[in-house]
Steps between C-alpha positions, in 0.01 A plus 500: 500500500835554673497846661778743416605590853729780383219660298264473797757670723546780246123544468465514881759778512323694222172463691672623815654806333217568253777613266722313252798732540495485879485119486786497247711723725454262793591202282794673333368437147343709226138609492445315172631176655242525778221586255589207274510259796152604610373477142636145467324406823173643366542301177571182693193549721282625215371797698592866546652572841582872475356815348788701360496881480778748427548575871392202706385140505160385620398141560210326331265287709706195401819683595360594842396141567836362390711738709283439808550124457875502436609779738530274810701242303730768356559635850581149626751448219667834570527411867645159419764651272591762760520230768747295297698809404534608862649173622849629423457845649283769651135574406490695177271627225217751469239504776176669389272635773158667490467716812208710619586868535395506866750235617708777654746287697569257216559780250726689737856545383667304782283193444559460127848647518601244762379218278682635194822530700471148642424343159683701231438233235123540526348781293183637661226620264232663717168611349304720740132448420167487680320310226401144589606231254643148475871545571581161345322576172675839484845348553575622853687285751317642802291789627443704815146590605270519799420152622125543457525523119744213436360185336477201734708274273807723546779460753506815716786621721440796737691815406356724772307487822142617542408812307255781557344753266439860591355826372720809507493866406716810543467726806393777261204289385388451860517873560274570201251214515539321833524122548221249440394324820372186329595337166153567360570873523772460235242537223477868596878552484753554223663164438794376295424149376693209354426250225724202406452536123345749253178303449455401865259675735651716776597298806236493774649611831478223762429540872406304809265582789399281795648193331313562175669595174347742252611716211421846373480602133638851532459737207862600428564839349823352363567132426834351399692171497814667634557512876773761456250740345246427774759594763598821320137608473427415862804687636396799288169510688288392203306237693488180705665189361516136605766228498738284700605641837871430443491688168395819676708447818800721404271789403297462820821506705605824329158655558422534129198269529259428786320165548124522543227248590766289672247297702349353184798314353546144631823311420507227236740243350789666322703440185622166367748385241310242296588256224362179345573175677771306318686179581836664432511864604738698281815596697453870420147493644609292799767765567232772507276295732790452741586871480138591584504268798830638629385860464170430676668328796761776532241775561 
């Protein structure tokens, strides 16, 4: 059987978008053309690949296996085409990134704005998400996360220096309830917790003492996946919250939040831009890697 490479590429895009219309928009064709291409591929393979509904597309077990197998090859082909296309000019094309919401420095306006200004022919598509997934299978070119959660088969480039977490609350909270003297006392305090996704358990707050790491499962009165909401609640005096030190730094400087338990937060490896190892790195991704390195050395 000779594989229909175009049909496989179309199917990979449908799997990435989980939507026929969205895939059609990216390809510049009609929804029916995409649907017919996927149907022909299913007929050729003799197996259903997608579960169609009126609003979205789900993958069958066969579809999941196929997209997992072909995603690296599709990414390699896209990179090869972009490499050839860039030989006559500057890096160009869409660069899709999956970035954790706590990568404060990377998501800052000057960082991304500087890249966009330096490479106007590259279109950045940034998805801010704290869910962990295979960036290759989901069609992303690269991601930004804490180094400790990046798979070992990925190439990782430092985006920041060492990081530190901290617990903070408003001065008004301290006046009403006082400050805990040890992390274990947090269970008796009002806490504002974080979870990465709706079905995930609340994040366990991590600490260090005498060279030993430990975590505390606080019982948050309010839990959310949005750091902005956590900050608003904390500054309003609702409770103690927890996150990256640099996220809270401007509010601490203005006196809106106060760090607590500062002796219990050891530093750890920071954020990294990561991507799959490829023989020929796409020029658009190479441009971002070089931008990251320049920005890090300029600080």
